[in-house]
N, C-alpha and C positions, 0 to 999 in steps of 0.2 A: 357554285358553276363555271364550269369553261366554255370560252366558245364551241358555241355549236349547242349548247344548253347540257352536255353531258355531264355528271355529276363525279367531280372532284374524288377520288379517292381518298379515304382516312387514311393517313398514313400511321394510326394507333391499332394496334391489335383489339380485334376482338374479346369480348369477355364473355363466358357462360351466363345466362339468368340465373342460376343458384350462388355464383360467386358471391351476390351481393344482397340473396335472399335475407331478410331477416324478422323475429319476431319477438315483439315484449308484452310484458304483462304487467299490470297494476291491478292492485286492489280497492275499487272506489270507494271514498270514506264519505262522511255528512258534509264534510266539506266540499265535495265536488258537487252536492244537490244545488236545483233552483228552484222558486219557489214552488215547486210543482210537487216537490219531493224527490223526484227525480235527476239522475246525473246529467250534469246541464251540458248542451249540445259542444257548446265552446270547450269543455274539457275533454273530450273527444276527440273535436277539432284538433286540440294542444297538441293531442297525443298523434293524431294523423299527421300532424304537419313535422313533429319531432321525428318519426321512424322514417319518413320520405325523405327528410334531409339527410339521414343515417344512409340510408340505401343510395341516394344519389350521389352522396360522398364515396362511398365504397368503391361505387359502379366507374365514378371518374378519376378518383384518384386524388380526389381535392375538394376543397368547399361548395355548395352548391345551394340557391337561394330558390324558394318557391317563386313562381313568376306568374301561376296561374291554378284555379284548384277548380279542375274542369266537370266536377260532377262530385257530390257528395250526398249520397240518399241514407237519410234514416229511416232502417226499418221499423224499429222494436225500443223501446224505451229500457234504460241501462239503469238498476237500482243499488244503492249502497250494500256495500258486501260481496256485489259482484264481482270475478275476476275479468278485467276485459284484456284481451288480447288482438293488438295487432299484428298483421301479416302484412309486408311488403314486399314488392321488387321492381325491378326495371323492366317493363312491357315494352319499351319504344324508345330509340335513340333516333336523335338531329346530329345535326353539326354540332353544335353545344348545348341543347338543351335535349332531357329526356322526360319519358313519362313514369312517374311511380303509382302501382295499384295498390291500394290499400285495402284490405279486408278488416273489418272489428269482429269478433266474437265475445260473447260474455257467459261466462259460468257462472254460479254459485261458490261461493270459496269451501262450502262446508258438506256440499250436495255432489254426489257423480253421477250427472246427469248430462246429456249432451250438451254441447257451448250452442248458443243461438245465435244467429248472425243478424248484428244490430246494425249496421252500417256498410258502405262501401264506399271510398274515394279516389280523383284520380286527378294527380296533381303533375303539374310542368315545372320541372326544374332545370333551371340553368346555371350550369357549371362556370365558376368563377376563379381569376387568376388574381395575384397576390394586389394587381391595381384597381380591382372588383370590377375591369373590363370579363364579359363572358369568353370563354377558352371552350377549344376543342375534345369533345366526349369520345371515349372509344366507342366505336359500336358494341350492339349486345349480339350476343348468338342464341337466338331463342333453341332448346334443346329439346322441350317433350312436346306434343299436341296440343295440351294448354298453352303453352308459352306460344306457341304460333298462330293460336287463337287470339290471343293475348294483344301481341304485335299487331295484326290485321285490325282487332278492335280500334288499339289504339293509335293506328292511323287514318279512319273512320275518323276519331274524335278530332285528330289535328287537321286533316281536312274540314269539317264542321267549323272549328274556331276560324279559320283562315277564311273560311267563305261569309262566317257572321263578318267577321273585321270588314271584309271588304263591301258588304253590303251597310254598313253602318258607317261606314267612312262614304260612302255615294252618297249616302242619305242626308250626310252632313254637308254633303257639297252641292246638295240641292238634285241629285239626278233619282 
């Protein structure tokens, strides 16, 4: 912020949403299962965190770390032999942080049936410099109507995070 409450212009050129969009796929094996015989949620979380880190690094031009997982919704189980596809993109960018949305689909490796939506996650990543401190991130330039919707929804999640943090801080201070 600059005097008067105006936002300081970001000196970095913006990047279109598509420039860092990425999909990774992995076949689930017996090693990935939990005691219920389905793929362990932690395996999916690891995949989500990996792809979010790559997408954030691509957009920001260097390392980025996970600061917050705003939401992770598991919609259906994943089974051994399923091919899991994680699709990720930058939804929103602040000064040093960015939200990466990840959509996880699964399909059978030996069947040609439509993939099933199994999970969605939103991660807040922070770009870091060589000293480990936050560094400025280029703005994101939404391209499609869907990109613009994701940007707006990411702002709602950000506002909710900040409001929740303020309410918890007030509660801890006896207010």
